[in-house]
C-alpha positions in Angstrom: 16.4 39.3 -160.1 20.1 38.7 -160.8 21.1 36.6 -163.8 24.1 35.3 -165.6 24.4 34.3 -169.3 26.0 31.1 -170.5 27.0 30.8 -174.2 28.7 28.0 -176.1 29.3 27.0 -179.7 30.8 23.9 -181.3 33.7 24.2 -183.7 31.6 22.8 -186.6 28.8 25.4 -186.1 30.5 28.7 -185.4 28.6 31.1 -187.6 25.1 30.2 -186.6 26.0 30.0 -182.9 28.5 32.8 -182.4 29.2 33.8 -178.8 28.5 37.4 -179.6 25.1 36.6 -181.2 24.1 34.5 -178.2 25.1 37.2 -175.7 23.2 39.8 -177.7 19.9 37.9 -177.8 20.3 36.8 -174.1 20.9 40.4 -173.0 17.8 41.6 -174.9 15.8 38.9 -173.3 17.1 39.8 -169.8 16.2 43.5 -170.5 12.6 42.5 -171.5 12.2 40.4 -168.3 13.7 43.0 -166.0 16.7 40.8 -165.0 20.0 42.3 -164.0 22.9 40.5 -165.7 25.9 40.4 -163.5 28.2 38.1 -165.5 28.6 36.0 -168.6 30.3 32.6 -169.1 31.4 31.3 -172.6 32.9 28.1 -173.8 34.3 28.6 -177.4 34.5 25.7 -179.9 33.6 23.1 -177.3 31.1 20.3 -177.8 28.0 20.2 -175.5 28.0 16.5 -175.2 29.9 16.4 -171.9 29.7 19.2 -169.4 32.9 17.9 -167.6 35.0 19.2 -170.5 33.6 22.8 -170.4 35.7 24.9 -168.0 33.4 28.0 -168.0 30.4 25.8 -167.5 32.0 24.2 -164.5 33.0 27.6 -163.1 29.4 28.7 -163.4 28.1 25.7 -161.6 30.6 26.3 -158.8 29.7 30.0 -158.6 26.0 29.2 -158.3 26.6 27.9 -154.7 27.6 31.4 -153.6 24.0 32.8 -154.1 25.1 35.6 -156.3 22.6 35.0 -159.1 19.1 33.4 -159.4 18.8 32.6 -163.1 21.1 31.3 -165.9 20.0 32.5 -169.4 20.9 30.5 -172.5 20.3 31.2 -176.2 18.8 27.8 -176.6 18.4 24.9 -174.1 20.9 22.8 -176.0 23.6 25.4 -175.2 23.3 24.3 -171.6 23.7 20.6 -172.5 23.0 18.2 -175.3 23.3 15.3 -172.9 20.1 14.6 -170.9 22.1 12.9 -168.2 24.2 16.0 -167.7 21.1 18.2 -167.9 19.4 16.3 -165.1 22.5 16.2 -162.9 23.5 19.8 -163.2 19.9 21.2 -163.1 19.5 19.2 -159.8 22.7 20.9 -158.4 21.5 24.3 -159.6 18.0 23.8 -158.0 19.6 23.0 -154.7 21.5 26.4 -155.0 18.2 28.2 -155.9 19.1 28.8 -159.5 17.0 28.0 -162.6 17.8 27.8 -166.3 15.8 29.6 -168.9 16.0 29.9 -172.7 16.0 33.3 -174.4 14.6 32.0 -177.7 12.4 29.0 -177.0 10.1 27.6 -174.3 11.6 25.0 -172.0 9.4 22.4 -173.7 7.1 22.3 -176.7 4.1 21.3 -174.6 2.8 21.8 -171.1 2.7 18.0 -170.6 6.3 17.9 -171.7 7.3 20.3 -169.0 5.4 18.2 -166.4 7.0 15.0 -167.7 10.4 16.6 -167.4 9.7 17.4 -163.8 8.5 13.8 -163.2 11.6 12.4 -164.8 13.8 14.6 -162.6 11.9 13.5 -159.5 12.3 9.8 -160.3 15.9 10.3 -161.4 16.9 10.9 -157.7 16.4 7.2 -157.1 18.6 6.2 -160.1 21.3 8.8 -159.2 21.8 7.0 -155.9 22.1 3.7 -157.8 24.6 5.2 -160.2 26.6 6.7 -157.4 27.0 3.3 -155.7 28.3 1.8 -159.0 30.8 4.6 -159.9 32.0 5.3 -156.3 33.8 1.9 -156.1 36.8 3.1 -158.2 36.8 6.5 -156.4 36.9 4.8 -153.0 39.8 2.6 -154.2 41.6 5.8 -155.3 41.1 7.4 -151.9 42.6 4.3 -150.2 45.6 4.5 -152.5 45.8 8.3 -152.0 45.2 9.0 -155.7 43.5 12.1 -157.1 39.8 11.5 -157.9 39.4 14.2 -160.6 37.8 17.6 -160.5 39.2 20.8 -159.1 42.8 20.5 -157.8 43.1 21.9 -154.3 44.9 25.2 -154.1 48.4 24.6 -152.7 48.9 21.3 -154.4 49.8 19.7 -157.8 49.1 16.2 -159.1 52.1 14.2 -160.2 52.2 11.5 -163.0 51.1 8.8 -160.6 48.0 10.9 -159.6 49.3 11.6 -156.1 49.1 15.0 -154.4 52.3 17.0 -154.0 52.9 20.5 -152.5 52.8 23.3 -155.1 56.1 25.2 -154.9 54.5 28.7 -155.0 51.0 28.1 -153.6 51.8 26.0 -150.5 53.7 28.8 -148.7 50.7 31.2 -149.4 48.3 28.7 -147.8 50.6 28.4 -144.8 50.8 32.2 -144.5 47.0 32.6 -144.6 46.5 30.1 -141.8 49.3 31.6 -139.7 48.0 35.2 -140.0 44.4 34.2 -139.3 45.4 32.1 -136.3 47.3 35.2 -135.0 44.1 37.3 -135.1 44.3 39.1 -138.5 40.9 39.7 -140.3 40.3 37.8 -143.6 39.7 41.1 -145.4 43.0 42.4 -144.2 44.8 39.2 -145.4 43.1 39.5 -148.8 44.0 43.2 -149.3 47.7 42.5 -148.4 48.0 39.5 -150.7 46.3 41.3 -153.5 48.7 44.3 -153.1 51.6 41.8 -153.6 50.1 40.4 -156.8 48.9 37.1 -155.2 45.9 35.5 -157.0 43.8 32.4 -157.0 45.4 31.0 -160.1 44.7 34.1 -162.1 41.5 35.1 -160.3 41.1 37.7 -157.6 41.3 36.5 -154.0 37.9 36.6 -152.4 36.5 36.3 -148.9 34.7 33.1 -149.9 37.9 31.6 -151.2 40.0 32.3 -148.1 37.1 31.1 -145.9 37.1 27.8 -148.0 40.9 27.4 -147.5 40.6 27.9 -143.7 38.0 25.1 -143.5 39.7 22.6 -145.8 41.1 19.6 -143.8 43.3 18.5 -146.7 45.8 21.1 -145.6 46.5 18.9 -142.5 46.9 15.8 -144.7 43.4 14.4 -144.6 42.0 12.9 -147.8 38.4 11.9 -147.5 36.0 10.3 -149.9 32.6 9.4 -148.4 33.4 7.1 -145.4 37.0 6.5 -146.4 39.7 8.7 -144.9 43.4 8.4 -145.7 45.7 10.5 -143.4 48.9 9.6 -145.3 47.8 10.4 -148.9 48.4 14.2 -148.9 51.5 16.0 -147.5 50.3 18.5 -144.9 50.9 22.2 -145.3 50.0 23.2 -141.8 49.9 21.6 -138.3 46.7 20.4 -136.7 47.3 22.9 -133.9 47.1 25.9 -136.2 44.2 24.4 -138.1 42.1 23.9 -134.8 43.0 27.4 -133.7 41.6 28.8 -136.9 38.4 26.6 -136.6 37.7 28.0 -133.1 38.0 31.5 -134.4 35.8 30.8 -137.4 33.2 29.2 -135.2 33.2 32.2 -132.9 32.7 34.7 -135.7 30.0 32.5 -137.2 27.9 32.7 -134.0 28.4 36.5 -133.8 27.1 36.9 -137.4 24.2 34.5 -136.8 22.9 36.7 -134.0 22.4 39.6 -136.4 21.1 37.5 -139.3 17.4 37.7 -140.0 15.3 34.8 -141.3 14.8 35.3 -145.0 11.3 35.1 -146.4 10.7 32.5 -149.2 9.0 34.0 -152.3 7.8 30.8 -153.9 6.7 32.4 -157.2 10.1 34.0 -158.0 10.8 33.6 -161.7 7.2 32.5 -162.6 5.2 35.6 -161.7 4.7 38.4 -164.2 2.8 41.7 -164.4 -0.3 41.3 -166.5 -0.1 44.9 -167.7 3.5 44.9 -169.1 4.5 41.2 -168.9 7.6 42.1 -166.9 8.8 39.9 -164.0 7.6 40.7 -160.5 9.9 40.5 -157.5 9.4 40.0 -153.8 9.6 43.1 -151.5 9.0 43.6 -147.8 8.4 46.5 -145.4 7.1 47.6 -142.0 3.9 49.5 -141.3 3.5 52.3 -138.8 2.4 49.7 -136.3 5.7 47.8 -136.8 4.0 44.9 -138.6 5.9 43.2 -141.4 4.2 43.1 -144.9 5.4 41.3 -148.0 4.4 41.9 -151.6 5.2 41.1 -155.2 6.1 44.2 -157.2 6.4 44.7 -161.0 10.1 45.4 -161.9 9.0 48.3 -164.1 6.9 49.9 -161.5 10.1 50.5 -159.5 11.2 52.7 -162.4 7.8 54.3 -162.7 7.3 52.9 -166.2 4.3 50.7 -165.2 1.3 51.7 -163.1 0.7 48.1 -161.7 0.2 48.2 -157.9 1.9 45.8 -155.6 0.0 42.7 -154.6 0.0 40.9 -151.3 2.4 37.9 -151.3 0.2 35.7 -149.1 -2.9 36.4 -151.2 -1.3 35.5 -154.5 0.6 32.5 -153.2 -2.4 31.0 -151.4 -4.5 31.2 -154.5 -1.8 29.6 -156.6 -1.4 26.8 -154.2 -5.2 26.4 -154.1 -5.3 26.1 -157.9 -2.8 23.2 -157.7 -4.7 21.4 -155.0 -7.9 21.7 -157.0 -6.1 20.1 -159.9 -5.0 17.2 -157.8 -8.6 16.6 -156.8 -9.6 16.0 -160.4 -8.8 12.3 -160.8 -10.0 12.2 -164.4 -7.7 15.0 -165.3 -4.7 13.4 -163.5 -5.4 10.2 -165.3 -5.5 12.0 -168.6 -2.2 13.8 -167.9 -0.6 10.5 -166.8 -1.6 8.8 -170.0 -0.2 11.7 -172.1 3.1 11.6 -170.1 3.3 7.8 -170.6 2.8 8.2 -174.4 5.5 10.9 -174.6 7.9 8.7 -172.6 7.4 5.7 -175.0 7.8 8.0 -178.0 11.5 8.4 -177.1 14.0 5.7 -178.0 15.8 3.9 -175.2 18.9 1.8 -174.9 17.6 0.1 -171.7 16.4 -3.2 -173.4 19.7 -3.5 -175.3 21.8 -2.9 -172.1 19.7 -5.3 -170.1 20.3 -8.0 -172.8 24.1 -7.3 -172.7 24.1 -7.4 -168.9 22.3 -10.8 -169.0 24.8 -12.2 -171.4 27.8 -11.0 -169.4 26.4 -12.4 -166.2 25.9 -15.8 -168.0 29.6 -15.7 -169.1 30.7 -14.9 -165.6 28.7 -17.8 -164.3 30.3 -20.1 -166.8 33.8 -19.0 -165.8 32.9 -19.5 -162.1 31.7 -23.1 -162.9 35.1 -23.7 -164.6 36.9 -22.4 -161.5 34.8 -24.7 -159.3 35.8 -27.6 -161.5 39.5 -26.8 -160.9 40.2 -25.1 -164.2 42.3 -22.2 -162.8 44.8 -20.6 -165.2 46.1 -17.1 -165.8 43.7 -16.7 -168.7 40.8 -17.8 -166.6 41.5 -15.1 -164.0 42.1 -12.5 -166.7 38.8 -13.4 -168.4 37.0 -13.2 -165.1 38.5 -9.7 -164.4 37.6 -8.5 -167.8 34.0 -9.8 -167.5 33.5 -8.2 -164.1 34.8 -4.8 -165.4 32.5 -5.1 -168.4 29.6 -5.9 -166.0 30.3 -2.8 -163.9 30.5 -0.6 -167.1 27.2 -1.9 -168.4 25.5 -1.5 -165.0 26.7 2.1 -164.9 25.5 2.8 -168.4 22.2 1.2 -167.6 21.8 3.4 -164.5 22.7 6.5 -166.6 20.2 5.6 -169.2 17.5 5.1 -166.6 18.3 8.6 -165.3 17.8 10.0 -168.8 14.8 8.0 -169.7 13.2 6.2 -166.7 10.6 3.8 -168.0 7.5 4.5 -165.8 4.1 2.8 -166.0 0.9 4.9 -166.2 0.2 3.8 -162.6 3.6 5.0 -161.4 3.2 8.4 -163.0 -0.3 8.8 -161.7 0.7 7.7 -158.2 3.7 10.1 -158.2 1.5 13.0 -159.2 -1.1 12.2 -156.6 1.5 12.2 -153.8 1.6 16.0 -154.1 -2.0 16.1 -152.7 -0.3 15.2 -149.3 2.0 18.2 -149.4 3.0 19.5 -146.0 2.5 23.2 -146.2 4.7 23.8 -143.2 7.6 22.4 -145.3 9.1 25.2 -147.5 11.0 22.7 -149.7 7.8 20.8 -150.4 5.9 24.0 -151.2 8.6 25.2 -153.6 8.7 21.8 -155.4 4.9 22.0 -155.8 5.3 25.3 -157.6 8.3 24.2 -159.7 6.5 21.1 -161.0 2.9 22.3 -161.6 3.1 26.0 -162.3 4.2 27.3 -165.7 3.6 31.0 -165.0 1.3 33.5 -163.1 0.1 36.8 -164.6 -1.3 39.4 -162.2 -3.7 42.0 -163.5 -5.6 44.7 -161.7 -8.7 42.7 -161.4 -7.6 39.0 -161.7 -4.8 36.5 -161.4 -4.3 34.1 -164.4 -2.5 30.9 -163.4 -1.0 28.7 -166.2 -0.4 25.1 -165.1 1.8 22.6 -166.8 -0.8 20.8 -168.8 -2.8 21.5 -171.9 -5.6 24.0 -171.3 -4.3 24.4 -167.8 -5.4 28.0 -167.3 -7.1 29.2 -164.1 -8.5 32.8 -163.7 -9.1 34.0 -160.2 -10.9 37.3 -159.4 -8.8 39.5 -157.2 -11.9 41.0 -155.7 -13.1 37.6 -154.5 -9.7 36.6 -153.4 -9.2 39.8 -151.4 -12.6 39.5 -149.8 -11.7 35.9 -148.7 -8.5 37.2 -147.2 -10.4 39.9 -145.3 -12.9 37.3 -143.9 -10.1 35.1 -142.7 -8.3 38.0 -141.1 -11.6 39.1 -139.4 -11.9 35.6 -137.8 -8.2 35.4 -136.8 -7.4 39.0 -136.0 -9.9 41.9 -136.2 -7.2 44.5 -135.8 -5.1 43.2 -138.7 -8.1 43.1 -141.1 -9.0 46.7 -140.5 -5.5 47.9 -141.3 -5.2 46.0 -144.6 -6.1 47.6 -147.9 -5.3 45.8 -151.1 -2.7 47.6 -153.2 -1.7 49.9 -150.4 2.0 49.4 -149.3 2.4 48.0 -145.8 -1.3 48.5 -144.9 -0.8 52.3 -144.2 
């Protein structure tokens, strides 16, 4: 499994949280777990309160979309973020990219119920995120209409002037035009990269990559289109290339994509990645696959150390392990008394945390009342400059409180016992043909799985949530199923034997 390390310290806490110390402990953790660290990111003397202000953090989030790593290792969870809102938002982005965050020195949460509650909060937060997006997008939509920059990464080839408008970058714009021209004329992306690199051209100090050039060639801003949601402004950005050259490049990109797709094989989902460990040496197990002499495909989990011959743990069949883990979750969901107990515990934990929601609701009510009073005055014919200014100020204040309220509800959604219990019970209806639903089931309910020679021990995310499954019984069950479904397949399978040979 590939990993990256993220380190950060605040200016007022440099000694305890030195970058070097964090990197050292994270590297040691990665070695113990069998992770391959490919890169590290570090923000020095920067507060963790707002992730938007951390350049290395933002670069890491952006890089996660490329699929180059599976795990982000931090010294402590608060190195990732001290703000729960940021934590929920960015973990959600990482989850969509197949990346998880783990701490080298502490468990994700102090209790199994805490872990489950965090998952429930993140699930419910999706509803509140949509509400917040509606409130904060108003100003961004207005910016798009006016052709103003909405923040974030500045598109290569442009600069932002003092009025927040896009202008061509004197040095970068000609490079963008050259890239489009050469690709439209039939030159390969790799050839363009090599030539530009030899001339010392970079992506603002970073090496030109295939992904970056591909992103440029697909970006419609270069023909003058500025889009935010459903709003498009074709006069906001000065175009660098013509629509004719852009469309010529799109046709070539589309053609190459179809060619690549014909050779691409469907990737197998290993649902327990990051949660399954060897019971003999406690090292992570990774998914492997192979083909038998009869050309049948077999998939297994293998101890990372066994690859290096430093552990004698045999490989285990993927389907066998995953089926039993899913079965343990479904058995949990049948225990209504246990679900009720977990729901009550989660409810207690939720109420133990302070919340600004009641205060914000009170402020919102007061502002709405003031707005109503002003509107009554306007209806009565009292219309002055101060009346309009007061109304504008109150409406801006209302929007700010509504956004703050939505943000607080993301951080600490106030859920009833019935809501929590209902939400948990919905997983009993999981569609096992849906890979996303199956993965979410694992992410929420499974803490870890340890595989021994004679048994599987599954740790669920609640107190005393430990299930031991005999491998002998599990293997026998698999054989019986195979006998009913395919006699030829069952005779060729032997537990612990690679690819059934």
